[in-house]
A tleap script that builds the chain and sets N, CA, C and O, in Angstrom:
source leaprc.protein.ff14SB
mol = sequence {
  NMET ASN LYS PHE ILE PHE GLY LEU GLY ALA
  ALA LEU LEU ALA LEU VAL LEU THR GLY GLU
  ALA LYS ALA ASP GLY ASN HIE GLY HIE GLY
  GLY ASN ARG GLY GLY TYR ASN GLY GLY TYR
  HIE GLY GLY TYR ASN GLY GLY ARG ALA PRO
  VAL VAL THR ALA ARG PRO TYR TYR LEU ASP
  HIE GLY VAL ARG HIE ASN GLY GLY TYR ILE
  TYR ARG GLY ARG ASP HIE HIE GLN TRP SER
  GLY ARG VAL TRP ASN THR ARG TYR SER ARG
  TYR GLN TYR TYR GLU PRO THR LEU ARG CYS
  TYR TYR TYR TRP ASN PRO ALA GLN VAL ALA
  TYR TYR PRO CYS CASP
}
set mol.1.N position { 63.540 124.287 94.683 }
set mol.1.CA position { 64.195 124.818 95.841 }
set mol.1.C position { 64.784 123.710 96.703 }
set mol.1.O position { 65.879 123.861 97.245 }
set mol.2.N position { 64.061 122.590 96.835 }
set mol.2.CA position { 64.568 121.473 97.621 }
set mol.2.C position { 65.837 120.886 97.013 }
set mol.2.O position { 66.744 120.471 97.735 }
set mol.3.N position { 65.898 120.854 95.657 }
set mol.3.CA position { 67.109 120.340 94.988 }
set mol.3.C position { 68.307 121.229 95.302 }
set mol.3.O position { 69.416 120.736 95.508 }
set mol.4.N position { 68.081 122.541 95.337 }
set mol.4.CA position { 69.167 123.480 95.626 }
set mol.4.C position { 69.691 123.275 97.051 }
set mol.4.O position { 70.903 123.226 97.264 }
set mol.5.N position { 68.804 123.157 98.005 }
set mol.5.CA position { 69.198 122.968 99.405 }
set mol.5.C position { 69.913 121.627 99.570 }
set mol.5.O position { 70.917 121.534 100.276 }
set mol.6.N position { 69.388 120.588 98.912 }
set mol.6.CA position { 70.035 119.276 98.984 }
set mol.6.C position { 71.450 119.333 98.398 }
set mol.6.O position { 72.389 118.790 98.980 }
set mol.7.N position { 71.597 119.989 97.251 }
set mol.7.CA position { 72.907 120.127 96.613 }
set mol.7.C position { 73.877 120.906 97.474 }
set mol.7.O position { 75.052 120.552 97.575 }
set mol.8.N position { 73.381 121.985 98.103 }
set mol.8.CA position { 74.209 122.791 98.979 }
set mol.8.C position { 74.655 121.976 100.204 }
set mol.8.O position { 75.808 122.068 100.625 }
set mol.9.N position { 73.754 121.193 100.761 }
set mol.9.CA position { 74.089 120.338 101.900 }
set mol.9.C position { 75.131 119.290 101.532 }
set mol.9.O position { 76.049 119.028 102.309 }
set mol.10.N position { 74.996 118.688 100.352 }
set mol.10.CA position { 75.963 117.690 99.897 }
set mol.10.C position { 77.342 118.315 99.695 }
set mol.10.O position { 78.357 117.704 100.030 }
set mol.11.N position { 77.379 119.535 99.146 }
set mol.11.CA position { 78.659 120.220 98.931 }
set mol.11.C position { 79.331 120.539 100.269 }
set mol.11.O position { 80.542 120.373 100.409 }
set mol.12.N position { 78.553 120.994 101.249 }
set mol.12.CA position { 79.113 121.291 102.564 }
set mol.12.C position { 79.641 120.035 103.250 }
set mol.12.O position { 80.698 120.059 103.880 }
set mol.13.N position { 78.901 118.947 103.122 }
set mol.13.CA position { 79.349 117.682 103.699 }
set mol.13.C position { 80.667 117.234 103.067 }
set mol.13.O position { 81.561 116.763 103.769 }
set mol.14.N position { 80.791 117.377 101.751 }
set mol.14.CA position { 82.028 117.007 101.060 }
set mol.14.C position { 83.200 117.861 101.549 }
set mol.14.O position { 84.302 117.348 101.743 }
set mol.15.N position { 82.967 119.155 101.747 }
set mol.15.CA position { 84.027 120.034 102.241 }
set mol.15.C position { 84.452 119.652 103.660 }
set mol.15.O position { 85.642 119.663 103.971 }
set mol.16.N position { 83.505 119.321 104.507 }
set mol.16.CA position { 83.820 118.936 105.877 }
set mol.16.C position { 84.624 117.643 105.887 }
set mol.16.O position { 85.616 117.542 106.609 }
set mol.17.N position { 84.217 116.658 105.100 }
set mol.17.CA position { 84.931 115.381 105.060 }
set mol.17.C position { 86.331 115.547 104.496 }
set mol.17.O position { 87.271 114.925 104.992 }
set mol.18.N position { 86.488 116.370 103.473 }
set mol.18.CA position { 87.815 116.611 102.895 }
set mol.18.C position { 88.711 117.310 103.906 }
set mol.18.O position { 89.888 116.968 104.019 }
set mol.19.N position { 88.183 118.279 104.641 }
set mol.19.CA position { 88.962 118.986 105.650 }
set mol.19.C position { 89.423 118.056 106.753 }
set mol.19.O position { 90.550 118.192 107.229 }
set mol.20.N position { 88.582 117.104 107.180 }
set mol.20.CA position { 88.976 116.158 108.221 }
set mol.20.C position { 90.031 115.188 107.719 }
set mol.20.O position { 90.921 114.800 108.476 }
set mol.21.N position { 89.949 114.791 106.461 }
set mol.21.CA position { 90.925 113.861 105.912 }
set mol.21.C position { 92.307 114.481 105.868 }
set mol.21.O position { 93.299 113.790 106.099 }
set mol.22.N position { 92.394 115.778 105.573 }
set mol.22.CA position { 93.689 116.433 105.486 }
set mol.22.C position { 94.194 116.918 106.836 }
set mol.22.O position { 95.370 117.257 106.967 }
set mol.23.N position { 93.330 116.958 107.837 }
set mol.23.CA position { 93.736 117.471 109.141 }
set mol.23.C position { 94.726 116.564 109.851 }
set mol.23.O position { 95.415 117.017 110.765 }
set mol.24.N position { 94.821 115.284 109.458 }
set mol.24.CA position { 95.749 114.382 110.143 }
set mol.24.C position { 97.181 114.540 109.673 }
set mol.24.O position { 98.066 113.860 110.193 }
set mol.25.N position { 97.444 115.411 108.709 }
set mol.25.CA position { 98.799 115.664 108.258 }
set mol.25.C position { 99.306 114.658 107.243 }
set mol.25.O position { 100.462 114.754 106.831 }
set mol.26.N position { 98.505 113.709 106.828 }
set mol.26.CA position { 98.937 112.668 105.917 }
set mol.26.C position { 99.076 113.187 104.491 }
set mol.26.O position { 100.111 112.968 103.861 }
set mol.27.N position { 98.095 113.845 103.986 }
set mol.27.CA position { 98.093 114.438 102.648 }
set mol.27.C position { 98.447 113.458 101.549 }
set mol.27.O position { 99.012 113.865 100.534 }
set mol.28.N position { 98.140 112.197 101.711 }
set mol.28.CA position { 98.339 111.220 100.663 }
set mol.28.C position { 99.752 110.678 100.553 }
set mol.28.O position { 100.026 109.930 99.614 }
set mol.29.N position { 100.648 111.003 101.439 }
set mol.29.CA position { 102.027 110.537 101.341 }
set mol.29.C position { 102.295 109.299 102.176 }
set mol.29.O position { 103.394 108.746 102.111 }
set mol.30.N position { 101.351 108.859 102.939 }
set mol.30.CA position { 101.558 107.680 103.769 }
set mol.30.C position { 102.536 107.909 104.909 }
set mol.30.O position { 103.042 106.945 105.484 }
set mol.31.N position { 102.812 109.161 105.250 }
set mol.31.CA position { 103.689 109.433 106.366 }
set mol.31.C position { 105.157 109.481 105.998 }
set mol.31.O position { 105.948 110.050 106.751 }
set mol.32.N position { 105.552 108.912 104.883 }
set mol.32.CA position { 106.949 108.881 104.477 }
set mol.32.C position { 107.201 110.051 103.550 }
set mol.32.O position { 106.496 110.199 102.552 }
set mol.33.N position { 108.167 110.873 103.842 }
set mol.33.CA position { 108.439 112.056 103.041 }
set mol.33.C position { 109.511 111.808 101.987 }
set mol.33.O position { 110.246 112.734 101.644 }
set mol.34.N position { 109.623 110.600 101.467 }
set mol.34.CA position { 110.531 110.303 100.370 }
set mol.34.C position { 111.812 109.637 100.818 }
set mol.34.O position { 112.340 109.944 101.887 }
set mol.35.N position { 112.317 108.717 99.995 }
set mol.35.CA position { 113.579 108.071 100.267 }
set mol.35.C position { 113.492 107.020 101.354 }
set mol.35.O position { 112.454 106.857 101.996 }
set mol.36.N position { 114.572 106.322 101.550 }
set mol.36.CA position { 114.630 105.317 102.599 }
set mol.36.C position { 114.998 106.021 103.890 }
set mol.36.O position { 115.983 106.758 103.938 }
set mol.37.N position { 114.218 105.803 104.934 }
set mol.37.CA position { 114.476 106.521 106.177 }
set mol.37.C position { 114.586 105.583 107.365 }
set mol.37.O position { 114.127 105.922 108.456 }
set mol.38.N position { 115.167 104.444 107.186 }
set mol.38.CA position { 115.421 103.556 108.295 }
set mol.38.C position { 114.250 102.680 108.684 }
set mol.38.O position { 114.313 102.008 109.714 }
set mol.39.N position { 113.186 102.661 107.903 }
set mol.39.CA position { 112.127 101.707 108.153 }
set mol.39.C position { 110.834 102.262 108.687 }
set mol.39.O position { 109.790 101.640 108.494 }
set mol.40.N position { 110.847 103.421 109.359 }
set mol.40.CA position { 109.540 103.944 109.724 }
set mol.40.C position { 109.579 105.441 109.899 }
set mol.40.O position { 110.634 106.052 110.073 }
set mol.41.N position { 108.388 106.013 109.847 }
set mol.41.CA position { 108.204 107.454 109.824 }
set mol.41.C position { 108.751 108.139 111.059 }
set mol.41.O position { 109.339 109.214 110.946 }
set mol.42.N position { 108.580 107.558 112.227 }
set mol.42.CA position { 109.051 108.165 113.458 }
set mol.42.C position { 108.063 109.184 113.994 }
set mol.42.O position { 107.258 109.731 113.240 }
set mol.43.N position { 108.121 109.437 115.279 }
set mol.43.CA position { 107.227 110.408 115.891 }
set mol.43.C position { 105.801 109.900 115.990 }
set mol.43.O position { 105.509 108.744 115.681 }
set mol.44.N position { 104.930 110.777 116.423 }
set mol.44.CA position { 103.519 110.410 116.572 }
set mol.44.C position { 102.841 110.475 115.221 }
set mol.44.O position { 102.958 111.480 114.520 }
set mol.45.N position { 102.139 109.432 114.845 }
set mol.45.CA position { 101.450 109.427 113.556 }
set mol.45.C position { 99.971 109.105 113.730 }
set mol.45.O position { 99.413 108.318 112.965 }
set mol.46.N position { 99.343 109.700 114.714 }
set mol.46.CA position { 97.908 109.563 114.891 }
set mol.46.C position { 97.485 108.222 115.448 }
set mol.46.O position { 96.332 107.830 115.273 }
set mol.47.N position { 98.374 107.504 116.111 }
set mol.47.CA position { 98.003 106.228 116.698 }
set mol.47.C position { 98.045 105.058 115.727 }
set mol.47.O position { 97.716 103.932 116.098 }
set mol.48.N position { 98.442 105.313 114.498 }
set mol.48.CA position { 98.521 104.237 113.507 }
set mol.48.C position { 99.831 103.482 113.659 }
set mol.48.O position { 100.754 103.939 114.332 }
set mol.49.N position { 99.895 102.332 113.031 }
set mol.49.CA position { 101.112 101.520 113.058 }
set mol.49.C position { 102.225 102.250 112.307 }
set mol.49.O position { 101.932 103.080 111.446 }
set mol.50.N position { 103.496 101.962 112.610 }
set mol.50.CA position { 104.607 102.590 111.895 }
set mol.50.C position { 104.535 102.315 110.403 }
set mol.50.O position { 104.095 101.248 109.976 }
set mol.51.N position { 104.973 103.290 109.614 }
set mol.51.CA position { 105.006 103.142 108.170 }
set mol.51.C position { 106.297 102.416 107.809 }
set mol.51.O position { 107.389 102.927 108.054 }
set mol.52.N position { 106.175 101.246 107.236 }
set mol.52.CA position { 107.332 100.437 106.887 }
set mol.52.C position { 107.671 100.669 105.424 }
set mol.52.O position { 106.790 100.620 104.565 }
set mol.53.N position { 108.933 100.920 105.136 }
set mol.53.CA position { 109.370 101.124 103.762 }
set mol.53.C position { 110.198 99.928 103.313 }
set mol.53.O position { 110.675 99.147 104.136 }
set mol.54.N position { 110.360 99.796 102.025 }
set mol.54.CA position { 111.128 98.685 101.467 }
set mol.54.C position { 112.612 98.848 101.805 }
set mol.54.O position { 113.105 99.964 101.971 }
set mol.55.N position { 113.301 97.730 101.903 }
set mol.55.CA position { 114.741 97.760 102.141 }
set mol.55.C position { 115.445 98.283 100.897 }
set mol.55.O position { 114.966 98.074 99.783 }
set mol.56.N position { 116.565 98.953 101.072 }
set mol.56.CA position { 117.334 99.398 99.916 }
set mol.56.C position { 117.800 98.208 99.074 }
set mol.56.O position { 118.079 97.132 99.604 }
set mol.57.N position { 117.880 98.409 97.785 }
set mol.57.CA position { 118.226 97.349 96.840 }
set mol.57.C position { 119.583 96.720 97.173 }
set mol.57.O position { 119.725 95.499 97.114 }
set mol.58.N position { 120.567 97.527 97.518 }
set mol.58.CA position { 121.919 96.999 97.734 }
set mol.58.C position { 122.002 96.032 98.919 }
set mol.58.O position { 122.868 95.158 98.934 }
set mol.59.N position { 121.120 96.174 99.906 }
set mol.59.CA position { 121.163 95.255 101.050 }
set mol.59.C position { 120.739 93.842 100.668 }
set mol.59.O position { 121.222 92.871 101.250 }
set mol.60.N position { 119.847 93.723 99.704 }
set mol.60.CA position { 119.376 92.403 99.288 }
set mol.60.C position { 120.134 91.837 98.087 }
set mol.60.O position { 120.172 90.619 97.912 }
set mol.61.N position { 120.737 92.689 97.257 }
set mol.61.CA position { 121.339 92.216 96.013 }
set mol.61.C position { 122.825 92.514 95.879 }
set mol.61.O position { 123.493 91.942 95.017 }
set mol.62.N position { 123.349 93.394 96.714 }
set mol.62.CA position { 124.758 93.749 96.633 }
set mol.62.C position { 125.618 92.891 97.543 }
set mol.62.O position { 125.129 92.252 98.474 }
set mol.63.N position { 126.910 92.892 97.252 }
set mol.63.CA position { 127.889 92.168 98.066 }
set mol.63.C position { 128.900 93.198 98.550 }
set mol.63.O position { 129.455 93.952 97.751 }
set mol.64.N position { 129.136 93.230 99.850 }
set mol.64.CA position { 130.080 94.190 100.427 }
set mol.64.C position { 131.480 93.917 99.880 }
set mol.64.O position { 131.952 92.781 99.875 }
set mol.65.N position { 132.139 94.998 99.417 }
set mol.65.CA position { 133.445 94.837 98.774 }
set mol.65.C position { 134.228 96.144 98.897 }
set mol.65.O position { 133.801 97.172 98.372 }
set mol.66.N position { 135.363 96.110 99.582 }
set mol.66.CA position { 136.248 97.278 99.713 }
set mol.66.C position { 135.519 98.554 100.128 }
set mol.66.O position { 135.718 99.603 99.515 }
set mol.67.N position { 134.696 98.480 101.138 }
set mol.67.CA position { 134.016 99.667 101.637 }
set mol.67.C position { 132.803 100.086 100.827 }
set mol.67.O position { 132.187 101.107 101.130 }
set mol.68.N position { 132.451 99.333 99.819 }
set mol.68.CA position { 131.287 99.642 98.998 }
set mol.68.C position { 130.510 98.374 98.704 }
set mol.68.O position { 130.600 97.398 99.448 }
set mol.69.N position { 129.757 98.387 97.632 }
set mol.69.CA position { 128.977 97.218 97.234 }
set mol.69.C position { 129.199 96.945 95.758 }
set mol.69.O position { 129.323 97.868 94.953 }
set mol.70.N position { 129.246 95.667 95.414 }
set mol.70.CA position { 129.259 95.265 94.004 }
set mol.70.C position { 127.991 94.460 93.763 }
set mol.70.O position { 127.388 93.914 94.687 }
set mol.71.N position { 127.608 94.407 92.497 }
set mol.71.CA position { 126.444 93.622 92.096 }
set mol.71.C position { 126.918 92.539 91.144 }
set mol.71.O position { 127.300 92.821 90.008 }
set mol.72.N position { 126.892 91.288 91.618 }
set mol.72.CA position { 127.316 90.159 90.790 }
set mol.72.C position { 126.205 89.781 89.828 }
set mol.72.O position { 125.022 89.860 90.160 }
set mol.73.N position { 126.598 89.372 88.636 }
set mol.73.CA position { 125.614 88.984 87.619 }
set mol.73.C position { 125.173 90.176 86.795 }
set mol.73.O position { 125.406 91.327 87.163 }
set mol.74.N position { 124.537 89.884 85.679 }
set mol.74.CA position { 124.157 90.918 84.722 }
set mol.74.C position { 122.766 91.484 84.987 }
set mol.74.O position { 122.481 92.613 84.586 }
set mol.75.N position { 121.910 90.740 85.641 }
set mol.75.CA position { 120.490 91.065 85.711 }
set mol.75.C position { 120.142 91.973 86.897 }
set mol.75.O position { 119.582 91.511 87.891 }
set mol.76.N position { 120.473 93.256 86.787 }
set mol.76.CA position { 120.115 94.248 87.799 }
set mol.76.C position { 119.428 95.406 87.088 }
set mol.76.O position { 119.903 95.881 86.057 }
set mol.77.N position { 118.299 95.859 87.648 }
set mol.77.CA position { 117.511 96.884 86.965 }
set mol.77.C position { 117.151 98.050 87.879 }
set mol.77.O position { 116.153 98.730 87.637 }
set mol.78.N position { 117.931 98.294 88.910 }
set mol.78.CA position { 117.636 99.371 89.841 }
set mol.78.C position { 118.185 100.709 89.373 }
set mol.78.O position { 117.898 101.742 89.978 }
set mol.79.N position { 118.971 100.703 88.304 }
set mol.79.CA position { 119.635 101.922 87.837 }
set mol.79.C position { 118.603 102.981 87.453 }
set mol.79.O position { 117.576 102.671 86.848 }
set mol.80.N position { 118.884 104.220 87.808 }
set mol.80.CA position { 117.962 105.290 87.444 }
set mol.80.C position { 118.463 106.093 86.251 }
set mol.80.O position { 117.764 106.987 85.772 }
set mol.81.N position { 119.645 105.794 85.772 }
set mol.81.CA position { 120.166 106.495 84.611 }
set mol.81.C position { 121.437 105.841 84.099 }
set mol.81.O position { 122.059 105.025 84.780 }
set mol.82.N position { 121.808 106.221 82.877 }
set mol.82.CA position { 122.992 105.661 82.237 }
set mol.82.C position { 123.679 106.775 81.457 }
set mol.82.O position { 123.023 107.523 80.732 }
set mol.83.N position { 124.988 106.888 81.601 }
set mol.83.CA position { 125.761 107.893 80.864 }
set mol.83.C position { 126.973 107.217 80.230 }
set mol.83.O position { 127.471 106.212 80.737 }
set mol.84.N position { 127.438 107.772 79.128 }
set mol.84.CA position { 128.610 107.256 78.435 }
set mol.84.C position { 129.852 107.959 78.960 }
set mol.84.O position { 129.905 109.189 78.994 }
set mol.85.N position { 130.857 107.179 79.370 }
set mol.85.CA position { 132.123 107.712 79.826 }
set mol.85.C position { 133.107 107.623 78.668 }
set mol.85.O position { 133.526 106.531 78.285 }
set mol.86.N position { 133.478 108.785 78.107 }
set mol.86.CA position { 134.371 108.794 76.936 }
set mol.86.C position { 135.797 108.397 77.302 }
set mol.86.O position { 136.514 107.843 76.468 }
set mol.87.N position { 136.217 108.669 78.527 }
set mol.87.CA position { 137.577 108.322 78.938 }
set mol.87.C position { 137.799 106.813 78.907 }
set mol.87.O position { 138.835 106.342 78.437 }
set mol.88.N position { 136.817 106.052 79.414 }
set mol.88.CA position { 136.943 104.602 79.480 }
set mol.88.C position { 136.123 103.868 78.412 }
set mol.88.O position { 136.146 102.639 78.345 }
set mol.89.N position { 135.406 104.617 77.587 }
set mol.89.CA position { 134.564 104.042 76.525 }
set mol.89.C position { 133.617 102.964 77.074 }
set mol.89.O position { 133.603 101.823 76.611 }
set mol.90.N position { 132.838 103.365 78.063 }
set mol.90.CA position { 131.883 102.430 78.660 }
set mol.90.C position { 130.701 103.220 79.229 }
set mol.90.O position { 130.791 104.423 79.474 }
set mol.91.N position { 129.610 102.514 79.425 }
set mol.91.CA position { 128.469 103.102 80.106 }
set mol.91.C position { 128.679 103.048 81.609 }
set mol.91.O position { 129.304 102.124 82.129 }
set mol.92.N position { 128.152 104.041 82.296 }
set mol.92.CA position { 128.114 104.062 83.751 }
set mol.92.C position { 126.657 104.195 84.156 }
set mol.92.O position { 125.900 104.956 83.552 }
set mol.93.N position { 126.272 103.454 85.175 }
set mol.93.CA position { 124.885 103.364 85.602 }
set mol.93.C position { 124.739 103.977 86.985 }
set mol.93.O position { 125.519 103.676 87.888 }
set mol.94.N position { 123.741 104.836 87.150 }
set mol.94.CA position { 123.551 105.516 88.430 }
set mol.94.C position { 122.695 104.671 89.362 }
set mol.94.O position { 121.594 104.248 89.007 }
set mol.95.N position { 123.221 104.431 90.562 }
set mol.95.CA position { 122.514 103.688 91.599 }
set mol.95.C position { 121.937 104.714 92.571 }
set mol.95.O position { 122.690 105.313 93.339 }
set mol.96.N position { 120.617 104.932 92.560 }
set mol.96.CA position { 120.035 106.035 93.323 }
set mol.96.C position { 120.113 105.883 94.837 }
set mol.96.O position { 120.216 106.892 95.535 }
set mol.97.N position { 120.069 104.684 95.368 }
set mol.97.CA position { 120.101 104.513 96.812 }
set mol.97.C position { 121.481 104.830 97.375 }
set mol.97.O position { 121.592 105.472 98.420 }
set mol.98.N position { 122.521 104.391 96.699 }
set mol.98.CA position { 123.896 104.653 97.147 }
set mol.98.C position { 124.443 105.971 96.599 }
set mol.98.O position { 125.485 106.451 97.045 }
set mol.99.N position { 123.737 106.547 95.637 }
set mol.99.CA position { 124.108 107.827 95.025 }
set mol.99.C position { 125.501 107.811 94.417 }
set mol.99.O position { 126.316 108.700 94.664 }
set mol.100.N position { 125.758 106.779 93.614 }
set mol.100.CA position { 127.033 106.719 92.908 }
set mol.100.C position { 126.847 105.962 91.590 }
set mol.100.O position { 125.829 105.308 91.365 }
set mol.101.N position { 127.853 106.070 90.735 }
set mol.101.CA position { 127.815 105.390 89.440 }
set mol.101.C position { 128.539 104.053 89.510 }
set mol.101.O position { 129.477 103.877 90.288 }
set mol.102.N position { 128.087 103.114 88.682 }
set mol.102.CA position { 128.667 101.784 88.565 }
set mol.102.C position { 129.013 101.525 87.103 }
set mol.102.O position { 128.418 102.114 86.200 }
set mol.103.N position { 129.973 100.644 86.883 }
set mol.103.CA position { 130.303 100.213 85.530 }
set mol.103.C position { 130.254 98.690 85.476 }
set mol.103.O position { 130.428 98.012 86.488 }
set mol.104.N position { 130.017 98.170 84.287 }
set mol.104.CA position { 129.955 96.727 84.072 }
set mol.104.C position { 131.355 96.201 83.781 }
set mol.104.O position { 132.047 96.709 82.899 }
set mol.105.N position { 131.772 95.169 84.535 }
set mol.105.CA position { 133.066 94.529 84.327 }
set mol.105.C position { 132.783 93.121 83.801 }
set mol.105.O position { 132.458 92.228 84.584 }
set mol.106.N position { 132.903 92.907 82.474 }
set mol.106.CA position { 132.562 91.601 81.911 }
set mol.106.C position { 133.477 90.479 82.385 }
set mol.106.O position { 133.036 89.334 82.483 }
set mol.107.N position { 134.751 90.778 82.685 }
set mol.107.CA position { 135.674 89.738 83.142 }
set mol.107.C position { 135.250 89.182 84.507 }
set mol.107.O position { 135.431 87.993 84.771 }
set mol.108.N position { 134.697 90.021 85.361 }
set mol.108.CA position { 134.255 89.596 86.692 }
set mol.108.C position { 132.752 89.287 86.746 }
set mol.108.O position { 132.247 88.817 87.765 }
set mol.109.N position { 132.058 89.548 85.663 }
set mol.109.CA position { 130.601 89.372 85.566 }
set mol.109.C position { 129.918 90.076 86.739 }
set mol.109.O position { 129.132 89.483 87.477 }
set mol.110.N position { 130.246 91.362 86.885 }
set mol.110.CA position { 129.709 92.138 88.005 }
set mol.110.C position { 129.757 93.634 87.686 }
set mol.110.O position { 130.511 94.091 86.827 }
set mol.111.N position { 128.925 94.370 88.410 }
set mol.111.CA position { 128.946 95.830 88.364 }
set mol.111.C position { 129.791 96.325 89.543 }
set mol.111.O position { 129.614 95.871 90.673 }
set mol.112.N position { 130.708 97.256 89.269 }
set mol.112.CA position { 131.582 97.816 90.282 }
set mol.112.C position { 131.372 99.326 90.385 }
set mol.112.O position { 131.076 99.978 89.384 }
set mol.113.N position { 131.522 99.884 91.584 }
set mol.113.CA position { 131.376 101.342 91.710 }
set mol.113.C position { 132.533 102.049 91.007 }
set mol.113.O position { 133.671 101.580 91.023 }
set mol.114.N position { 132.218 103.178 90.395 }
set mol.114.CA position { 133.251 103.990 89.745 }
set mol.114.C position { 134.048 104.742 90.802 }
set mol.114.O position { 133.510 105.098 91.850 }
set mol.115.N position { 135.290 104.978 90.541 }
set mol.115.CA position { 136.159 105.706 91.478 }
set mol.115.C position { 135.868 107.185 91.442 }
set mol.115.O position { 136.502 107.955 92.163 }
savepdb mol mol.pdb
quit
């Protein structure tokens, strides 16, 4: 009987602790609800420090060019997908932060945004 009461008490304690952990609204996401959002969560977050997110890839590796960004050099791995363009017979690479496709220009040794 003592084992049953002890087990029941442990289960209740676990439920109480789990309920308190989820009551702060965090739910394991760290306050950031996805994507780059300017550097911090914003609003009241329970008195904790602001949630800092990583800078977008293009700000550190891209070069501003004609209203967009180019990536000089071959060694870039931020692409989230690749598709074959039959019109130009080349691969196009999707840049998720800028939400556009890029193509490799071997003459310029750079990736350029597709029109």
